N, CA, C, O and the ligand as a Tripos MOL2 file, in Angstrom:
@<TRIPOS>MOLECULE
protein
  321   319    81     0     0
PROTEIN
NO_CHARGES

@<TRIPOS>ATOM
      1 N          87.8970   48.3580  131.8240 N.3       1 MET1
      2 CA         88.7280   49.3990  131.2330 C.3       1 MET1
      3 C          90.1130   49.3040  131.9090 C.2       1 MET1
      4 O          90.8730   50.2600  131.7580 O.2       1 MET1
      5 N          90.4740   48.3510  132.5630 N.am      2 ASN2
      6 CA         91.8480   48.2240  133.1030 C.3       2 ASN2
      7 C          92.8680   47.6860  132.1930 C.2       2 ASN2
      8 O          94.0640   47.6390  132.4790 O.2       2 ASN2
      9 N          92.3220   47.2540  131.0120 N.am      3 LYS3
     10 CA         93.2430   46.6410  130.0400 C.3       3 LYS3
     11 C          94.3050   47.5930  129.6570 C.2       3 LYS3
     12 O          94.0880   48.7980  129.5260 O.2       3 LYS3
     13 N          95.5360   47.0000  129.4670 N.am      4 ASP4
     14 CA         96.6580   47.9040  128.9370 C.3       4 ASP4
     15 C          96.2920   48.4910  127.6040 C.2       4 ASP4
     16 O          95.5280   47.9130  126.8330 O.2       4 ASP4
     17 N          96.8370   49.6210  127.3530 N.am      5 LEU5
     18 CA         96.6770   50.2340  126.0070 C.3       5 LEU5
     19 C          97.4830   49.4760  125.0720 C.2       5 LEU5
     20 O          98.5300   48.9440  125.4430 O.2       5 LEU5
     21 N          97.0150   49.3880  123.7570 N.am      6 SER6
     22 CA         97.8440   48.8530  122.7600 C.3       6 SER6
     23 C          98.7010   50.0960  122.1660 C.2       6 SER6
     24 O          98.4290   51.2690  122.4200 O.2       6 SER6
     25 N          99.6200   49.7350  121.4580 N.am      7 CYS7
     26 CA        100.4470   50.8180  120.8230 C.3       7 CYS7
     27 C          99.5860   51.7890  119.9920 C.2       7 CYS7
     28 O          99.7300   53.0100  120.0400 O.2       7 CYS7
     29 N          98.7170   51.1760  119.2550 N.am      8 GLN8
     30 CA         97.8730   51.9140  118.3870 C.3       8 GLN8
     31 C          96.9980   52.8960  119.2670 C.2       8 GLN8
     32 O          96.9150   54.0860  118.9630 O.2       8 GLN8
     33 N          96.3620   52.3780  120.3410 N.am      9 GLU9
     34 CA         95.6620   53.3350  121.1970 C.3       9 GLU9
     35 C          96.5110   54.4150  121.8270 C.2       9 GLU9
     36 O          96.0700   55.5510  122.0030 O.2       9 GLU9
     37 N          97.7570   54.0400  122.1720 N.am     10 SER10
     38 CA         98.6900   55.0030  122.7530 C.3      10 SER10
     39 C          99.0190   56.1670  121.8470 C.2      10 SER10
     40 O          98.9950   57.3350  122.2360 O.2      10 SER10
     41 N          99.3540   55.7600  120.5160 N.am     11 VAL11
     42 CA         99.6720   56.7420  119.5780 C.3      11 VAL11
     43 C          98.5130   57.7320  119.3710 C.2      11 VAL11
     44 O          98.7540   58.9100  119.1080 O.2      11 VAL11
     45 N          97.2690   57.2700  119.4870 N.am     12 GLU12
     46 CA         96.1010   58.1640  119.2230 C.3      12 GLU12
     47 C          96.0660   59.1560  120.5330 C.2      12 GLU12
     48 O          95.4890   60.2390  120.4380 O.2      12 GLU12
     49 N          96.6500   58.7880  121.6620 N.am     13 LEU13
     50 CA         96.5320   59.6240  122.8130 C.3      13 LEU13
     51 C          97.6540   60.6380  122.9360 C.2      13 LEU13
     52 O          97.5780   61.5630  123.7450 O.2      13 LEU13
     53 N          98.6980   60.4660  122.1300 N.am     14 VAL14
     54 CA         99.9840   61.1730  122.2890 C.3      14 VAL14
     55 C          99.7010   62.6860  122.3730 C.2      14 VAL14
     56 O         100.1690   63.3810  123.2760 O.2      14 VAL14
     57 N          98.8570   63.1980  121.3190 N.am     15 THR15
     58 CA         98.6870   64.6180  121.2520 C.3      15 THR15
     59 C          98.0190   65.1600  122.5360 C.2      15 THR15
     60 O          98.3970   66.1690  123.1320 O.2      15 THR15
     61 N          97.0440   64.4210  122.8680 N.am     16 ASP16
     62 CA         96.2960   64.8490  124.1140 C.3      16 ASP16
     63 C          97.1620   64.8040  125.3020 C.2      16 ASP16
     64 O          97.0900   65.6900  126.1540 O.2      16 ASP16
     65 N          98.0100   63.7720  125.4040 N.am     17 TYR17
     66 CA         98.9390   63.6010  126.5380 C.3      17 TYR17
     67 C          99.8610   64.9580  126.5720 C.2      17 TYR17
     68 O          99.9710   65.6220  127.6030 O.2      17 TYR17
     69 N         100.4490   65.2680  125.4580 N.am     18 ILE18
     70 CA        101.3800   66.4000  125.4550 C.3      18 ILE18
     71 C         100.6580   67.6780  125.7310 C.2      18 ILE18
     72 O         101.2010   68.5890  126.3550 O.2      18 ILE18
     73 N          99.4740   67.7500  125.2860 N.am     19 GLU19
     74 CA         98.7200   68.9860  125.5100 C.3      19 GLU19
     75 C          98.1030   69.0070  126.9760 C.2      19 GLU19
     76 O          97.4570   69.9630  127.4070 O.2      19 GLU19
     77 N          98.3730   67.8490  127.6930 N.am     20 ASP20
     78 CA         97.9540   67.7110  129.0750 C.3      20 ASP20
     79 C          96.3040   67.7040  129.0750 C.2      20 ASP20
     80 O          95.6640   68.2400  129.9790 O.2      20 ASP20
     81 N          95.7750   67.1230  128.1050 N.am     21 ALA21
     82 CA         94.3020   67.0680  128.0030 C.3      21 ALA21
     83 C          93.6600   65.7390  128.2770 C.2      21 ALA21
     84 O          92.4660   65.5260  128.0670 O.2      21 ALA21
     85 N          94.5690   64.7840  128.7910 N.am     22 LEU22
     86 CA         93.9220   63.3910  129.0800 C.3      22 LEU22
     87 C          93.4480   63.5400  130.5190 C.2      22 LEU22
     88 O          94.0510   64.1860  131.3760 O.2      22 LEU22
     89 N          92.2310   62.8350  130.7120 N.am     23 PRO23
     90 CA         91.7640   62.6320  132.0220 C.3      23 PRO23
     91 C          92.7990   61.7520  132.8300 C.2      23 PRO23
     92 O          93.5040   60.9350  132.2390 O.2      23 PRO23
     93 N          92.8720   61.9410  134.2050 N.am     24 PRO24
     94 CA         93.9000   61.3140  134.9750 C.3      24 PRO24
     95 C          93.9980   59.8250  134.6930 C.2      24 PRO24
     96 O          95.1100   59.3200  134.5360 O.2      24 PRO24
     97 N          92.9280   59.1210  134.6240 N.am     25 GLU25
     98 CA         92.9490   57.7150  134.4470 C.3      25 GLU25
     99 C          93.6120   57.2810  133.0620 C.2      25 GLU25
    100 O          94.3610   56.3100  132.9650 O.2      25 GLU25
    101 N          93.2730   58.0600  132.0700 N.am     26 GLU26
    102 CA         93.8530   57.7280  130.7030 C.3      26 GLU26
    103 C          95.3280   58.1110  130.8170 C.2      26 GLU26
    104 O          96.1680   57.3550  130.3300 O.2      26 GLU26
    105 N          95.6700   59.1690  131.3910 N.am     27 ARG27
    106 CA         97.1000   59.6080  131.4820 C.3      27 ARG27
    107 C          97.9130   58.5260  132.2380 C.2      27 ARG27
    108 O          99.0680   58.2740  131.8940 O.2      27 ARG27
    109 N          97.3380   57.9150  133.2230 N.am     28 TRP28
    110 CA         98.0230   56.8840  134.0730 C.3      28 TRP28
    111 C          98.2620   55.7420  133.0260 C.2      28 TRP28
    112 O          99.3810   55.2600  132.8450 O.2      28 TRP28
    113 N          97.1880   55.3540  132.3750 N.am     29 ARG29
    114 CA         97.3560   54.1900  131.4340 C.3      29 ARG29
    115 C          98.3850   54.4700  130.4540 C.2      29 ARG29
    116 O          99.2390   53.6240  130.1910 O.2      29 ARG29
    117 N          98.3550   55.6260  129.8880 N.am     30 PHE30
    118 CA         99.2730   56.0060  128.8770 C.3      30 PHE30
    119 C         100.7750   55.9350  129.4190 C.2      30 PHE30
    120 O         101.6800   55.3790  128.7970 O.2      30 PHE30
    121 N         100.9160   56.5130  130.5560 N.am     31 GLU31
    122 CA        102.2440   56.5390  131.1790 C.3      31 GLU31
    123 C         102.7300   55.0890  131.4900 C.2      31 GLU31
    124 O         103.9160   54.7870  131.3610 O.2      31 GLU31
    125 N         101.8610   54.2750  131.8690 N.am     32 HIS32
    126 CA        102.0840   52.9500  132.2190 C.3      32 HIS32
    127 C         102.6170   52.2680  130.8870 C.2      32 HIS32
    128 O         103.6250   51.5620  130.8680 O.2      32 HIS32
    129 N         101.8540   52.5460  129.8050 N.am     33 HIS33
    130 CA        102.2750   51.9050  128.5180 C.3      33 HIS33
    131 C         103.6910   52.3640  128.1410 C.2      33 HIS33
    132 O         104.4750   51.5300  127.6890 O.2      33 HIS33
    133 N         104.0570   53.6190  128.2970 N.am     34 LEU34
    134 CA        105.2860   54.1560  128.0350 C.3      34 LEU34
    135 C         106.3820   53.5250  128.8200 C.2      34 LEU34
    136 O         107.5190   53.3920  128.3660 O.2      34 LEU34
    137 N         106.0100   53.1300  130.0380 N.am     35 SER35
    138 CA        107.0600   52.6170  130.9650 C.3      35 SER35
    139 C         107.5750   51.2560  130.3300 C.2      35 SER35
    140 O         108.7330   50.9130  130.5710 O.2      35 SER35
    141 N         106.8370   50.5410  129.6030 N.am     36 TYR36
    142 CA        107.4480   49.3020  128.9910 C.3      36 TYR36
    143 C         107.4710   49.3570  127.4970 C.2      36 TYR36
    144 O         107.7560   48.3370  126.8710 O.2      36 TYR36
    145 N         107.1940   50.4640  126.8880 N.am     37 CYS37
    146 CA        107.1690   50.4320  125.4070 C.3      37 CYS37
    147 C         108.0410   51.5170  124.7970 C.2      37 CYS37
    148 O         107.6030   52.6380  124.5360 O.2      37 CYS37
    149 N         109.3240   51.1240  124.5770 N.am     38 PRO38
    150 CA        110.2640   52.0920  123.9600 C.3      38 PRO38
    151 C         109.8490   52.7510  122.6390 C.2      38 PRO38
    152 O         110.2270   53.8900  122.3650 O.2      38 PRO38
    153 N         109.0670   52.0270  121.8190 N.am     39 GLY39
    154 CA        108.5710   52.5150  120.5830 C.3      39 GLY39
    155 C         107.6880   53.7340  120.8220 C.2      39 GLY39
    156 O         107.8690   54.7580  120.1630 O.2      39 GLY39
    157 N         106.7320   53.6460  121.7550 N.am     40 CYS40
    158 CA        105.8740   54.7510  121.9560 C.3      40 CYS40
    159 C         106.5960   55.8990  122.6990 C.2      40 CYS40
    160 O         106.2730   57.0650  122.4750 O.2      40 CYS40
    161 N         107.5290   55.5950  123.5460 N.am     41 ARG41
    162 CA        108.3570   56.7070  124.1060 C.3      41 ARG41
    163 C         109.1090   57.5350  123.0320 C.2      41 ARG41
    164 O         109.2610   58.7520  123.1390 O.2      41 ARG41
    165 N         109.5670   56.8050  121.9980 N.am     42 THR42
    166 CA        110.2260   57.3660  120.9880 C.3      42 THR42
    167 C         109.3140   58.2710  120.1890 C.2      42 THR42
    168 O         109.6770   59.3790  119.7920 O.2      42 THR42
    169 N         108.1420   57.7670  119.9740 N.am     43 TYR43
    170 CA        107.0180   58.5150  119.2190 C.3      43 TYR43
    171 C         106.7530   59.8010  120.0170 C.2      43 TYR43
    172 O         106.7090   60.8780  119.4220 O.2      43 TYR43
    173 N         106.5820   59.7240  121.3070 N.am     44 VAL44
    174 CA        106.3310   60.9720  122.1650 C.3      44 VAL44
    175 C         107.4170   61.9560  122.0020 C.2      44 VAL44
    176 O         107.1840   63.1600  121.8950 O.2      44 VAL44
    177 N         108.7180   61.4020  121.9820 N.am     45 ASP45
    178 CA        109.8400   62.3610  121.8630 C.3      45 ASP45
    179 C         109.8350   62.9740  120.4650 C.2      45 ASP45
    180 O         110.1740   64.1460  120.3020 O.2      45 ASP45
    181 N         109.4560   62.1980  119.4620 N.am     46 GLN46
    182 CA        109.3700   62.7730  118.1610 C.3      46 GLN46
    183 C         108.2650   63.9300  118.0010 C.2      46 GLN46
    184 O         108.4630   64.9460  117.3350 O.2      46 GLN46
    185 N         107.1590   63.6680  118.6470 N.am     47 ILE47
    186 CA        106.1370   64.6590  118.6560 C.3      47 ILE47
    187 C         106.5910   65.9940  119.3470 C.2      47 ILE47
    188 O         106.3830   67.1110  118.8710 O.2      47 ILE47
    189 N         107.2130   65.7470  120.4870 N.am     48 ARG48
    190 CA        107.7200   66.8540  121.3720 C.3      48 ARG48
    191 C         108.7200   67.6070  120.4870 C.2      48 ARG48
    192 O         108.6850   68.8370  120.4590 O.2      48 ARG48
    193 N         109.5580   66.9530  119.8050 N.am     49 GLU49
    194 CA        110.5710   67.5870  119.0160 C.3      49 GLU49
    195 C         109.9040   68.4120  117.9060 C.2      49 GLU49
    196 O         110.2660   69.5610  117.6540 O.2      49 GLU49
    197 N         108.9490   67.8030  117.2750 N.am     50 THR50
    198 CA        108.2130   68.5250  116.2800 C.3      50 THR50
    199 C         107.5750   69.7560  116.7970 C.2      50 THR50
    200 O         107.6200   70.7810  116.1170 O.2      50 THR50
    201 N         106.9820   69.7350  117.9540 N.am     51 ILE51
    202 CA        106.5130   71.0060  118.5530 C.3      51 ILE51
    203 C         107.5280   71.9460  118.8240 C.2      51 ILE51
    204 O         107.3580   73.1440  118.5960 O.2      51 ILE51
    205 N         108.6410   71.4600  119.3260 N.am     52 ARG52
    206 CA        109.7330   72.4050  119.6170 C.3      52 ARG52
    207 C         110.2030   73.1210  118.4350 C.2      52 ARG52
    208 O         110.4680   74.3220  118.4900 O.2      52 ARG52
    209 N         110.3220   72.3940  117.3080 N.am     53 ILE53
    210 CA        110.8550   72.9830  116.0400 C.3      53 ILE53
    211 C         109.7370   73.9380  115.4040 C.2      53 ILE53
    212 O         110.0100   75.0880  115.0610 O.2      53 ILE53
    213 N         108.5760   73.4340  115.2840 N.am     54 THR54
    214 CA        107.5360   74.2980  114.6300 C.3      54 THR54
    215 C         106.8220   75.2190  115.5490 C.2      54 THR54
    216 O         106.0920   76.1020  115.1010 O.2      54 THR54
    217 N         107.0190   75.0310  116.8860 N.am     55 GLY55
    218 CA        106.3130   75.8780  117.8110 C.3      55 GLY55
    219 C         104.8750   75.6000  117.9640 C.2      55 GLY55
    220 O         104.2060   76.2680  118.7520 O.2      55 GLY55
    221 N         104.3860   74.7060  117.2970 N.am     56 ARG56
    222 CA        102.9210   74.3720  117.4570 C.3      56 ARG56
    223 C         102.7290   72.8460  117.0230 C.2      56 ARG56
    224 O         103.5880   72.2200  116.4030 O.2      56 ARG56
    225 N         101.6120   72.3710  117.3870 N.am     57 LEU57
    226 CA        101.3010   70.9690  116.8600 C.3      57 LEU57
    227 C         100.0640   71.0020  115.9940 C.2      57 LEU57
    228 O          98.9820   71.4110  116.4160 O.2      57 LEU57
    229 N         100.2620   70.5590  114.7730 N.am     58 SER58
    230 CA         99.1130   70.3910  113.9140 C.3      58 SER58
    231 C          98.5760   68.9810  113.9690 C.2      58 SER58
    232 O          99.1840   68.0400  113.4600 O.2      58 SER58
    233 N          97.4380   68.8570  114.5900 N.am     59 ARG59
    234 CA         96.8230   67.5260  114.7860 C.3      59 ARG59
    235 C          96.7240   66.7990  113.4620 C.2      59 ARG59
    236 O          97.0020   65.6060  113.3410 O.2      59 ARG59
    237 N          96.3010   67.6060  112.4430 N.am     60 GLU60
    238 CA         95.9990   66.9480  111.1240 C.3      60 GLU60
    239 C          97.2650   66.3490  110.5570 C.2      60 GLU60
    240 O          97.2670   65.2250  110.0560 O.2      60 GLU60
    241 N          98.4020   67.1520  110.6450 N.am     61 GLU61
    242 CA         99.6600   66.6950  110.0570 C.3      61 GLU61
    243 C         100.2380   65.5590  110.8630 C.2      61 GLU61
    244 O         100.9070   64.6830  110.3140 O.2      61 GLU61
    245 N          99.9950   65.5600  112.1310 N.am     62 THR62
    246 CA        100.7330   64.6750  112.9990 C.3      62 THR62
    247 C         100.0840   63.3430  112.9990 C.2      62 THR62
    248 O         100.7670   62.3190  113.0140 O.2      62 THR62
    249 N          98.7610   63.3200  112.9830 N.am     63 LEU63
    250 CA         98.0890   62.0380  113.2010 C.3      63 LEU63
    251 C          97.1340   61.6430  112.1320 C.2      63 LEU63
    252 O          96.0520   61.1220  112.4040 O.2      63 LEU63
    253 N          97.5490   61.9030  110.8500 N.am     64 THR64
    254 CA         96.7980   61.3810  109.8040 C.3      64 THR64
    255 C          97.0330   59.8110  109.8830 C.2      64 THR64
    256 O          98.0850   59.3160  110.2860 O.2      64 THR64
    257 N          95.9620   59.1080  109.4630 N.am     65 PRO65
    258 CA         96.1070   57.6290  109.5110 C.3      65 PRO65
    259 C          97.2960   57.0710  108.8110 C.2      65 PRO65
    260 O          97.8920   56.0820  109.2380 O.2      65 PRO65
    261 N          97.6490   57.7350  107.6920 N.am     66 ALA66
    262 CA         98.8420   57.2500  106.9550 C.3      66 ALA66
    263 C         100.1120   57.3870  107.7170 C.2      66 ALA66
    264 O         100.9280   56.4670  107.7700 O.2      66 ALA66
    265 N         100.2940   58.6170  108.3490 N.am     67 ARG67
    266 CA        101.5100   58.7800  109.1260 C.3      67 ARG67
    267 C         101.5270   57.8660  110.3530 C.2      67 ARG67
    268 O         102.5680   57.3340  110.7390 O.2      67 ARG67
    269 N         100.3900   57.7050  110.9310 N.am     68 ARG68
    270 CA        100.3460   56.8640  112.1310 C.3      68 ARG68
    271 C         100.7140   55.4470  111.7700 C.2      68 ARG68
    272 O         101.4330   54.7490  112.4850 O.2      68 ARG68
    273 N         100.1920   55.0610  110.6410 N.am     69 GLU69
    274 CA        100.4900   53.6060  110.2200 C.3      69 GLU69
    275 C         101.9900   53.4640  109.8710 C.2      69 GLU69
    276 O         102.6050   52.4300  110.1310 O.2      69 GLU69
    277 N         102.5750   54.5630  109.2570 N.am     70 ARG70
    278 CA        103.9610   54.5280  108.9530 C.3      70 ARG70
    279 C         104.8060   54.4030  110.2570 C.2      70 ARG70
    280 O         105.7390   53.6050  110.3470 O.2      70 ARG70
    281 N         104.4340   55.2180  111.2350 N.am     71 LEU71
    282 CA        105.2330   55.2090  112.4080 C.3      71 LEU71
    283 C         105.0870   53.8370  113.1920 C.2      71 LEU71
    284 O         106.0390   53.3460  113.7980 O.2      71 LEU71
    285 N         103.9230   53.2960  113.1440 N.am     72 LEU72
    286 CA        103.6330   52.0030  113.8060 C.3      72 LEU72
    287 C         104.5340   50.8980  113.1440 C.2      72 LEU72
    288 O         105.1500   50.0740  113.8210 O.2      72 LEU72
    289 N         104.5660   50.9380  111.8330 N.am     73 SER73
    290 CA        105.3620   49.9800  111.1030 C.3      73 SER73
    291 C         106.8350   50.2200  111.3420 C.2      73 SER73
    292 O         107.6040   49.2580  111.3530 O.2      73 SER73
    293 N         107.2850   51.4940  111.5410 N.am     74 GLN74
    294 CA        108.6740   51.7650  112.0180 C.3      74 GLN74
    295 C         108.9300   51.1080  113.3910 C.2      74 GLN74
    296 O         110.0020   50.5430  113.6060 O.2      74 GLN74
    297 N         107.9720   51.1760  114.3080 N.am     75 PHE75
    298 CA        108.1610   50.5370  115.5520 C.3      75 PHE75
    299 C         108.3860   49.0600  115.4080 C.2      75 PHE75
    300 O         109.3180   48.4730  115.9570 O.2      75 PHE75
    301 N         107.4390   48.4560  114.6000 N.am     76 ARG76
    302 CA        107.5150   46.9860  114.5140 C.3      76 ARG76
    303 C         108.8810   46.5840  113.9270 C.2      76 ARG76
    304 O         109.5080   45.6510  114.4280 O.2      76 ARG76
    305 N         109.3300   47.2440  112.9190 N.am     77 SER77
    306 CA        110.5110   46.8360  112.2940 C.3      77 SER77
    307 C         111.7080   47.1300  113.2100 C.2      77 SER77
    308 O         112.7000   46.4080  113.1170 O.2      77 SER77
    309 N         111.6810   48.0710  114.0240 N.am     78 ARG78
    310 CA        112.7650   48.4850  114.9900 C.3      78 ARG78
    311 C         112.8540   47.2870  116.0320 C.2      78 ARG78
    312 O         113.9440   47.0020  116.5280 O.2      78 ARG78
    313 N         111.8210   46.6620  116.3230 N.am     79 ARG79
    314 CA        111.6580   45.5870  117.4210 C.3      79 ARG79
    315 C         112.3780   44.3270  116.9470 C.2      79 ARG79
    316 O         112.9330   43.5720  117.7450 O.2      79 ARG79
    317 N         112.3530   44.1160  115.6080 N.am     80 ARG80
    318 CA        112.9380   42.8630  115.0550 C.3      80 ARG80
    319 C         114.4100   42.6960  115.3580 C.2      80 ARG80
    320 O         115.0140   41.7010  114.9560 O.2      80 ARG80
    321 ZN        103.5540   51.1430  122.5200 Zn       81 ZN81
@<TRIPOS>BOND
     1     1     2 1
     2     2     3 1
     3     3     4 2
     4     3     5 am
     5     5     6 1
     6     6     7 1
     7     7     8 2
     8     7     9 am
     9     9    10 1
    10    10    11 1
    11    11    12 2
    12    11    13 am
    13    13    14 1
    14    14    15 1
    15    15    16 2
    16    15    17 am
    17    17    18 1
    18    18    19 1
    19    19    20 2
    20    19    21 am
    21    21    22 1
    22    22    23 1
    23    23    24 2
    24    23    25 am
    25    25    26 1
    26    26    27 1
    27    27    28 2
    28    27    29 am
    29    29    30 1
    30    30    31 1
    31    31    32 2
    32    31    33 am
    33    33    34 1
    34    34    35 1
    35    35    36 2
    36    35    37 am
    37    37    38 1
    38    38    39 1
    39    39    40 2
    40    39    41 am
    41    41    42 1
    42    42    43 1
    43    43    44 2
    44    43    45 am
    45    45    46 1
    46    46    47 1
    47    47    48 2
    48    47    49 am
    49    49    50 1
    50    50    51 1
    51    51    52 2
    52    51    53 am
    53    53    54 1
    54    54    55 1
    55    55    56 2
    56    55    57 am
    57    57    58 1
    58    58    59 1
    59    59    60 2
    60    59    61 am
    61    61    62 1
    62    62    63 1
    63    63    64 2
    64    63    65 am
    65    65    66 1
    66    66    67 1
    67    67    68 2
    68    67    69 am
    69    69    70 1
    70    70    71 1
    71    71    72 2
    72    71    73 am
    73    73    74 1
    74    74    75 1
    75    75    76 2
    76    75    77 am
    77    77    78 1
    78    78    79 1
    79    79    80 2
    80    79    81 am
    81    81    82 1
    82    82    83 1
    83    83    84 2
    84    83    85 am
    85    85    86 1
    86    86    87 1
    87    87    88 2
    88    87    89 am
    89    89    90 1
    90    90    91 1
    91    91    92 2
    92    91    93 am
    93    93    94 1
    94    94    95 1
    95    95    96 2
    96    95    97 am
    97    97    98 1
    98    98    99 1
    99    99   100 2
   100    99   101 am
   101   101   102 1
   102   102   103 1
   103   103   104 2
   104   103   105 am
   105   105   106 1
   106   106   107 1
   107   107   108 2
   108   107   109 am
   109   109   110 1
   110   110   111 1
   111   111   112 2
   112   111   113 am
   113   113   114 1
   114   114   115 1
   115   115   116 2
   116   115   117 am
   117   117   118 1
   118   118   119 1
   119   119   120 2
   120   119   121 am
   121   121   122 1
   122   122   123 1
   123   123   124 2
   124   123   125 am
   125   125   126 1
   126   126   127 1
   127   127   128 2
   128   127   129 am
   129   129   130 1
   130   130   131 1
   131   131   132 2
   132   131   133 am
   133   133   134 1
   134   134   135 1
   135   135   136 2
   136   135   137 am
   137   137   138 1
   138   138   139 1
   139   139   140 2
   140   139   141 am
   141   141   142 1
   142   142   143 1
   143   143   144 2
   144   143   145 am
   145   145   146 1
   146   146   147 1
   147   147   148 2
   148   147   149 am
   149   149   150 1
   150   150   151 1
   151   151   152 2
   152   151   153 am
   153   153   154 1
   154   154   155 1
   155   155   156 2
   156   155   157 am
   157   157   158 1
   158   158   159 1
   159   159   160 2
   160   159   161 am
   161   161   162 1
   162   162   163 1
   163   163   164 2
   164   163   165 am
   165   165   166 1
   166   166   167 1
   167   167   168 2
   168   167   169 am
   169   169   170 1
   170   170   171 1
   171   171   172 2
   172   171   173 am
   173   173   174 1
   174   174   175 1
   175   175   176 2
   176   175   177 am
   177   177   178 1
   178   178   179 1
   179   179   180 2
   180   179   181 am
   181   181   182 1
   182   182   183 1
   183   183   184 2
   184   183   185 am
   185   185   186 1
   186   186   187 1
   187   187   188 2
   188   187   189 am
   189   189   190 1
   190   190   191 1
   191   191   192 2
   192   191   193 am
   193   193   194 1
   194   194   195 1
   195   195   196 2
   196   195   197 am
   197   197   198 1
   198   198   199 1
   199   199   200 2
   200   199   201 am
   201   201   202 1
   202   202   203 1
   203   203   204 2
   204   203   205 am
   205   205   206 1
   206   206   207 1
   207   207   208 2
   208   207   209 am
   209   209   210 1
   210   210   211 1
   211   211   212 2
   212   211   213 am
   213   213   214 1
   214   214   215 1
   215   215   216 2
   216   215   217 am
   217   217   218 1
   218   218   219 1
   219   219   220 2
   220   219   221 am
   221   221   222 1
   222   222   223 1
   223   223   224 2
   224   223   225 am
   225   225   226 1
   226   226   227 1
   227   227   228 2
   228   227   229 am
   229   229   230 1
   230   230   231 1
   231   231   232 2
   232   231   233 am
   233   233   234 1
   234   234   235 1
   235   235   236 2
   236   235   237 am
   237   237   238 1
   238   238   239 1
   239   239   240 2
   240   239   241 am
   241   241   242 1
   242   242   243 1
   243   243   244 2
   244   243   245 am
   245   245   246 1
   246   246   247 1
   247   247   248 2
   248   247   249 am
   249   249   250 1
   250   250   251 1
   251   251   252 2
   252   251   253 am
   253   253   254 1
   254   254   255 1
   255   255   256 2
   256   255   257 am
   257   257   258 1
   258   258   259 1
   259   259   260 2
   260   259   261 am
   261   261   262 1
   262   262   263 1
   263   263   264 2
   264   263   265 am
   265   265   266 1
   266   266   267 1
   267   267   268 2
   268   267   269 am
   269   269   270 1
   270   270   271 1
   271   271   272 2
   272   271   273 am
   273   273   274 1
   274   274   275 1
   275   275   276 2
   276   275   277 am
   277   277   278 1
   278   278   279 1
   279   279   280 2
   280   279   281 am
   281   281   282 1
   282   282   283 1
   283   283   284 2
   284   283   285 am
   285   285   286 1
   286   286   287 1
   287   287   288 2
   288   287   289 am
   289   289   290 1
   290   290   291 1
   291   291   292 2
   292   291   293 am
   293   293   294 1
   294   294   295 1
   295   295   296 2
   296   295   297 am
   297   297   298 1
   298   298   299 1
   299   299   300 2
   300   299   301 am
   301   301   302 1
   302   302   303 1
   303   303   304 2
   304   303   305 am
   305   305   306 1
   306   306   307 1
   307   307   308 2
   308   307   309 am
   309   309   310 1
   310   310   311 1
   311   311   312 2
   312   311   313 am
   313   313   314 1
   314   314   315 1
   315   315   316 2
   316   315   317 am
   317   317   318 1
   318   318   319 1
   319   319   320 2
@<TRIPOS>SUBSTRUCTURE
     1 MET1         2 RESIDUE 1 A MET
     2 ASN2         6 RESIDUE 1 A ASN
     3 LYS3        10 RESIDUE 1 A LYS
     4 ASP4        14 RESIDUE 1 A ASP
     5 LEU5        18 RESIDUE 1 A LEU
     6 SER6        22 RESIDUE 1 A SER
     7 CYS7        26 RESIDUE 1 A CYS
     8 GLN8        30 RESIDUE 1 A GLN
     9 GLU9        34 RESIDUE 1 A GLU
    10 SER10       38 RESIDUE 1 A SER
    11 VAL11       42 RESIDUE 1 A VAL
    12 GLU12       46 RESIDUE 1 A GLU
    13 LEU13       50 RESIDUE 1 A LEU
    14 VAL14       54 RESIDUE 1 A VAL
    15 THR15       58 RESIDUE 1 A THR
    16 ASP16       62 RESIDUE 1 A ASP
    17 TYR17       66 RESIDUE 1 A TYR
    18 ILE18       70 RESIDUE 1 A ILE
    19 GLU19       74 RESIDUE 1 A GLU
    20 ASP20       78 RESIDUE 1 A ASP
    21 ALA21       82 RESIDUE 1 A ALA
    22 LEU22       86 RESIDUE 1 A LEU
    23 PRO23       90 RESIDUE 1 A PRO
    24 PRO24       94 RESIDUE 1 A PRO
    25 GLU25       98 RESIDUE 1 A GLU
    26 GLU26      102 RESIDUE 1 A GLU
    27 ARG27      106 RESIDUE 1 A ARG
    28 TRP28      110 RESIDUE 1 A TRP
    29 ARG29      114 RESIDUE 1 A ARG
    30 PHE30      118 RESIDUE 1 A PHE
    31 GLU31      122 RESIDUE 1 A GLU
    32 HIS32      126 RESIDUE 1 A HIS
    33 HIS33      130 RESIDUE 1 A HIS
    34 LEU34      134 RESIDUE 1 A LEU
    35 SER35      138 RESIDUE 1 A SER
    36 TYR36      142 RESIDUE 1 A TYR
    37 CYS37      146 RESIDUE 1 A CYS
    38 PRO38      150 RESIDUE 1 A PRO
    39 GLY39      154 RESIDUE 1 A GLY
    40 CYS40      158 RESIDUE 1 A CYS
    41 ARG41      162 RESIDUE 1 A ARG
    42 THR42      166 RESIDUE 1 A THR
    43 TYR43      170 RESIDUE 1 A TYR
    44 VAL44      174 RESIDUE 1 A VAL
    45 ASP45      178 RESIDUE 1 A ASP
    46 GLN46      182 RESIDUE 1 A GLN
    47 ILE47      186 RESIDUE 1 A ILE
    48 ARG48      190 RESIDUE 1 A ARG
    49 GLU49      194 RESIDUE 1 A GLU
    50 THR50      198 RESIDUE 1 A THR
    51 ILE51      202 RESIDUE 1 A ILE
    52 ARG52      206 RESIDUE 1 A ARG
    53 ILE53      210 RESIDUE 1 A ILE
    54 THR54      214 RESIDUE 1 A THR
    55 GLY55      218 RESIDUE 1 A GLY
    56 ARG56      222 RESIDUE 1 A ARG
    57 LEU57      226 RESIDUE 1 A LEU
    58 SER58      230 RESIDUE 1 A SER
    59 ARG59      234 RESIDUE 1 A ARG
    60 GLU60      238 RESIDUE 1 A GLU
    61 GLU61      242 RESIDUE 1 A GLU
    62 THR62      246 RESIDUE 1 A THR
    63 LEU63      250 RESIDUE 1 A LEU
    64 THR64      254 RESIDUE 1 A THR
    65 PRO65      258 RESIDUE 1 A PRO
    66 ALA66      262 RESIDUE 1 A ALA
    67 ARG67      266 RESIDUE 1 A ARG
    68 ARG68      270 RESIDUE 1 A ARG
    69 GLU69      274 RESIDUE 1 A GLU
    70 ARG70      278 RESIDUE 1 A ARG
    71 LEU71      282 RESIDUE 1 A LEU
    72 LEU72      286 RESIDUE 1 A LEU
    73 SER73      290 RESIDUE 1 A SER
    74 GLN74      294 RESIDUE 1 A GLN
    75 PHE75      298 RESIDUE 1 A PHE
    76 ARG76      302 RESIDUE 1 A ARG
    77 SER77      306 RESIDUE 1 A SER
    78 ARG78      310 RESIDUE 1 A ARG
    79 ARG79      314 RESIDUE 1 A ARG
    80 ARG80      318 RESIDUE 1 A ARG
    81 ZN81       321 GROUP 0 **** ****
């Protein structure tokens, strides 16, 4: 379980990370991923911004598979 997180795995952890609900080890792996992945850092910022604006986080709205897939493809196209 020392493998680095993929972007997809990281995106799935973002809400738990922001809610401070990750176990320490997962949190460390997540932060490690953020340290070298600008795309996922941007995603965390976007979620934080969403929470700031709406005052709450809707898990359903934020992490539907379709939205996640859209964000991931945005990351990919940004990297090109
Ligand atoms: Zn990533």
